[in-house]
C-alpha positions as CSV (number, residue, x, y, z in Angstrom):
1,X,14.3,-16.5,128.6
2,X,13.6,-18.4,132.1
3,X,9.9,-18.2,131.3
4,X,10.0,-19.7,127.7
5,X,11.9,-22.5,129.3
6,X,9.1,-23.7,131.8
7,X,6.6,-23.1,128.8
8,X,8.3,-25.7,127.1
9,X,9.0,-27.8,129.9
10,X,5.4,-27.7,131.3
11,X,3.7,-28.0,128.0
12,X,5.5,-31.2,127.2
13,X,5.2,-32.6,130.7
14,X,1.5,-32.3,130.2
15,X,1.4,-33.9,127.2
16,X,3.9,-36.6,128.6
17,X,2.2,-37.5,131.8
18,X,-1.0,-37.3,130.4
19,X,-0.2,-40.1,127.8
20,X,1.5,-42.1,130.7
21,X,-1.5,-42.1,132.6
22,X,-3.8,-43.2,129.7
23,X,-1.4,-45.8,129.2
24,X,-1.2,-47.0,132.6
25,X,-5.1,-47.1,132.7
26,X,-4.8,-49.9,129.9
27,X,-2.4,-51.7,131.7
28,X,-4.5,-52.2,135.0
29,X,-7.5,-53.5,132.6
30,X,-4.9,-56.0,130.7
31,X,-2.8,-56.3,133.9
32,X,0.6,-55.7,132.3
33,X,2.7,-53.2,133.5
34,X,5.3,-53.7,130.8
35,X,3.5,-51.6,128.3
36,X,5.1,-48.5,129.6
37,X,8.3,-50.1,128.0
38,X,6.9,-49.1,124.5
39,X,6.4,-45.5,125.4
40,X,10.1,-44.9,126.2
41,X,11.4,-43.7,122.6
42,X,7.4,-42.4,122.2
43,X,7.9,-39.9,125.2
44,X,10.9,-38.2,123.6
45,X,9.4,-37.8,120.2
46,X,6.4,-36.0,122.1
47,X,8.9,-33.6,123.8
48,X,10.4,-32.9,120.4
49,X,7.1,-32.3,118.8
50,X,5.7,-30.4,121.5
51,X,8.8,-27.9,121.5
52,X,8.7,-27.7,117.6
53,X,4.6,-26.9,117.9
54,X,5.4,-23.8,120.6
55,X,8.5,-22.4,118.7
56,X,8.1,-19.0,116.8
57,X,9.6,-18.6,114.4
58,X,10.8,-22.1,113.4
59,X,14.5,-22.0,112.2
60,X,16.4,-24.4,110.7
61,X,18.5,-24.8,114.0
62,X,15.3,-25.7,115.8
63,X,13.9,-27.9,113.0
64,X,17.0,-29.8,113.5
65,X,17.1,-30.2,117.3
66,X,13.4,-30.9,117.4
67,X,13.4,-33.8,114.7
68,X,16.1,-35.7,116.1
69,X,14.5,-36.8,119.0
70,X,11.0,-37.3,116.8
71,X,12.7,-39.4,114.2
72,X,14.8,-41.3,117.1
73,X,11.3,-41.7,119.1
74,X,9.6,-43.0,116.2
75,X,11.8,-45.7,115.1
76,X,12.2,-47.0,118.4
77,X,8.4,-47.0,119.3
78,X,7.8,-48.9,116.1
79,X,10.2,-51.7,117.2
80,X,9.1,-52.2,120.9
81,X,5.9,-52.4,119.5
82,X,6.8,-55.2,117.0
83,X,9.0,-56.9,119.4
84,X,6.7,-56.8,122.6
85,X,2.7,-56.5,121.3
86,X,4.2,-59.0,119.1
87,X,5.1,-60.4,115.7
88,X,7.2,-63.0,117.1
89,X,4.4,-65.3,118.0
90,X,2.1,-63.0,119.6
91,X,2.0,-60.9,123.1
92,X,4.6,-62.1,125.5
93,X,2.6,-61.2,128.5
94,X,3.8,-59.3,131.5
95,X,7.9,-58.8,131.6
96,X,9.3,-60.9,134.2
97,X,11.0,-57.5,135.5
98,X,7.6,-56.3,136.4
99,X,6.1,-59.5,137.9
100,X,9.6,-59.6,140.0
101,X,8.4,-56.0,141.2
102,X,5.0,-57.0,142.0
103,X,5.7,-60.3,144.1
104,X,8.6,-58.1,145.8
105,X,6.1,-55.3,146.7
106,X,3.8,-57.9,148.8
107,X,0.9,-55.8,147.7
108,X,-2.6,-56.9,146.5
109,X,-3.0,-56.7,142.8
110,X,-4.8,-53.5,143.1
111,X,-2.3,-52.3,145.4
112,X,0.5,-52.9,143.0
113,X,-1.2,-51.6,140.1
114,X,-1.7,-48.1,142.0
115,X,1.7,-48.0,142.9
116,X,3.1,-48.9,139.5
117,X,1.1,-45.2,138.2
118,X,3.9,-43.3,140.6
119,X,6.7,-45.6,140.3
120,X,6.6,-47.1,137.2
121,X,4.7,-44.8,134.7
122,X,5.2,-41.2,136.5
123,X,8.7,-42.3,137.0
124,X,9.6,-42.8,133.5
125,X,8.2,-39.7,132.7
126,X,10.1,-38.1,135.3
127,X,13.4,-39.7,133.5
128,X,12.1,-38.6,130.3
129,X,11.8,-35.1,131.2
130,X,15.3,-35.1,132.9
131,X,17.1,-36.5,129.9
132,X,15.1,-34.3,127.4
133,X,16.8,-31.4,129.1
134,X,19.0,-30.3,125.8
135,X,15.7,-30.0,123.9
136,X,13.1,-27.6,126.2
137,X,16.1,-25.9,127.4
138,X,17.5,-24.8,124.3
139,X,13.9,-24.3,122.5
140,X,13.6,-21.9,125.6
141,X,16.8,-19.9,124.9
142,X,16.9,-19.7,121.1
143,X,15.3,-16.4,121.0
144,X,18.1,-15.2,123.1
145,X,20.2,-12.5,121.0
146,X,20.4,-8.7,120.5
147,X,17.6,-6.4,120.0
148,X,18.1,-3.6,116.9
149,X,15.4,-1.0,117.3
150,X,14.8,0.9,113.8
151,X,12.2,3.2,112.9
152,X,10.2,2.0,115.9
153,X,10.4,-1.6,115.4
154,X,12.3,-4.1,117.3
155,X,14.1,-6.8,115.6
156,X,15.5,-10.0,117.3
157,X,18.7,-11.4,116.1
158,X,18.6,-14.7,117.0
159,X,21.7,-16.0,118.2
160,X,21.4,-19.7,116.6
161,X,19.1,-19.3,113.5
162,X,21.5,-21.0,111.5
163,X,23.2,-24.6,111.9
164,X,26.5,-24.3,112.7
165,X,29.5,-26.4,112.7
166,X,28.9,-27.6,116.2
167,X,25.4,-28.4,115.6
168,X,26.8,-30.5,112.4
169,X,29.0,-32.4,114.2
170,X,26.4,-33.2,117.0
171,X,23.6,-34.2,113.8
172,X,26.6,-36.4,112.4
173,X,27.5,-38.0,115.9
174,X,23.5,-38.5,116.3
175,X,23.6,-40.3,112.7
176,X,25.9,-42.7,113.4
177,X,24.6,-43.7,116.9
178,X,21.0,-44.2,115.1
179,X,22.5,-46.1,112.5
180,X,23.9,-48.5,115.2
181,X,20.9,-48.6,117.1
182,X,18.6,-49.3,114.2
183,X,20.7,-51.9,112.6
184,X,21.4,-53.5,116.0
185,X,17.9,-53.9,116.8
186,X,17.1,-55.4,113.2
187,X,20.0,-57.8,113.3
188,X,18.9,-59.2,116.6
189,X,15.3,-59.2,115.7
190,X,16.1,-61.5,112.7
191,X,18.5,-63.5,115.3
192,X,15.6,-63.7,117.6
193,X,13.2,-64.8,114.9
194,X,15.3,-67.4,113.6
195,X,15.9,-69.2,116.9
196,X,12.8,-68.4,118.6
197,X,11.8,-72.3,118.3
198,X,15.3,-73.5,119.7
199,X,14.5,-76.3,122.3
200,X,17.9,-77.6,123.1
201,X,20.1,-77.2,126.1
202,X,19.7,-74.0,127.5
203,X,23.7,-73.7,127.8
204,X,24.0,-74.5,124.5
205,X,21.6,-71.8,123.2
206,X,23.2,-69.7,119.9
207,X,24.6,-66.4,120.6
208,X,24.6,-63.4,118.1
209,X,27.9,-62.5,117.4
210,X,28.1,-61.3,113.7
211,X,27.0,-57.9,112.0
212,X,27.4,-55.0,114.9
213,X,27.3,-57.5,117.2
214,X,30.7,-58.9,116.3
215,X,32.4,-55.6,117.6
216,X,30.3,-54.8,120.8
217,X,27.8,-56.8,122.9
218,X,25.8,-54.0,122.8
219,X,25.3,-51.7,119.4
220,X,22.0,-50.7,120.0
221,X,22.7,-49.3,123.4
222,X,25.8,-47.7,122.1
223,X,24.2,-46.1,119.4
224,X,21.5,-44.6,121.7
225,X,24.3,-43.0,124.1
226,X,25.8,-41.6,120.9
227,X,22.6,-40.2,119.9
228,X,22.3,-38.1,123.0
229,X,25.4,-36.9,123.3
230,X,24.7,-35.8,119.7
231,X,21.8,-34.0,120.6
232,X,23.6,-32.6,123.4
233,X,26.1,-31.1,121.0
234,X,23.3,-29.8,119.0
235,X,21.7,-27.9,122.1
236,X,25.1,-26.3,123.0
237,X,24.5,-24.0,120.0
238,X,21.9,-22.3,122.1
239,X,22.6,-20.3,125.3
240,X,22.7,-22.4,128.3
241,X,22.6,-25.6,126.3
242,X,25.7,-26.8,127.4
243,X,24.4,-26.7,131.3
244,X,22.2,-29.8,130.2
245,X,25.3,-32.0,129.9
246,X,23.8,-34.0,132.8
247,X,21.1,-35.8,130.5
248,X,23.3,-37.6,128.2
249,X,25.5,-38.6,131.3
250,X,22.5,-39.8,133.2
251,X,21.3,-41.7,129.8
252,X,25.0,-43.2,129.4
253,X,24.7,-44.2,133.0
254,X,21.5,-45.9,132.7
255,X,22.5,-48.0,129.6
256,X,25.6,-49.2,131.0
257,X,24.9,-49.5,134.6
258,X,21.2,-49.9,135.5
259,X,18.5,-50.9,133.1
260,X,20.8,-51.7,129.7
261,X,24.1,-53.5,129.8
262,X,24.5,-54.8,133.1
263,X,20.7,-56.0,133.6
264,X,20.9,-57.9,130.5
265,X,24.0,-59.6,131.2
266,X,23.2,-60.6,135.1
267,X,20.4,-62.4,133.9
268,X,20.7,-66.3,135.4
269,X,19.9,-67.6,132.0
270,X,22.9,-65.5,130.3
271,X,25.2,-66.3,133.0
272,X,24.9,-70.3,132.5
273,X,25.3,-70.1,128.6
274,X,28.9,-71.0,127.7
275,X,28.5,-69.6,124.5
276,X,27.5,-66.2,126.0
277,X,30.6,-66.6,128.5
278,X,32.8,-66.9,125.2
279,X,31.6,-64.1,123.5
280,X,32.0,-61.8,126.8
281,X,35.7,-62.8,126.7
282,X,36.1,-62.0,122.8
283,X,33.6,-59.0,122.7
284,X,33.6,-55.3,124.1
285,X,30.9,-54.5,126.3
286,X,30.1,-51.1,124.8
287,X,32.2,-49.2,122.9
288,X,32.9,-51.2,119.4
289,X,36.1,-52.5,119.1
290,X,37.8,-55.7,117.0
291,X,37.2,-59.3,118.7
292,X,39.7,-60.7,120.6
293,X,41.6,-63.7,119.5
294,X,41.3,-66.1,122.4
């Protein structure tokens, strides 16, 4: 069982870190470390695809567990490619977060680009492998079960060959999260496209407060968290899948306290906008709830 877990982990890690290294080389050539953002969802797609490729036999349960990150990763990668690489007026250039990181490092251009391989690109790869633990652990333990010997032949009874109630509930939670993220991203994309030429006062800049954004300030982040809790529930059908609960906890923490909700709302231009201040007072920060009347 441990051998199977390690086989899935190291094969998936080799693909993820290999592709990240190639993407880093491109980022050095174009001087844009923010290319790594587009890879986030694609990395999880790679983990699911590699585990599915290695699985034998490919049971209905494993198809479900493997396809959830593949479908999510494909959608998110396409969305980020369109948003970042550009159909909103062309490539936006290096994200200001990475520009600020480069300035704080006080390194030369070449020195910063080399550091970005370890701190930005391989750092993201490490996070991808940690958060995707429910996938490679469950794929590595799915053959755990009873062995029956009959007529000199050994037959494995797979403990989780079929999709049971817990996995179905997890898939439903994943679907709810997927819809929240996809619809929220689409509504934000349309809003930004509509107002991309706004040239009025910064404090009066319009705020998206309709659709899913009426009930939560971050429907896409809420949906992302739901998906990873759903994947973990599906993983719980496999032996030791429950032990990977740290993965959705880490993802939820990142979304609410590190690179998601808090980072966005602490930006200086957001804090100066009176419409956004009112929006914060009326609208739930994460979990969807009816807006307040004040």
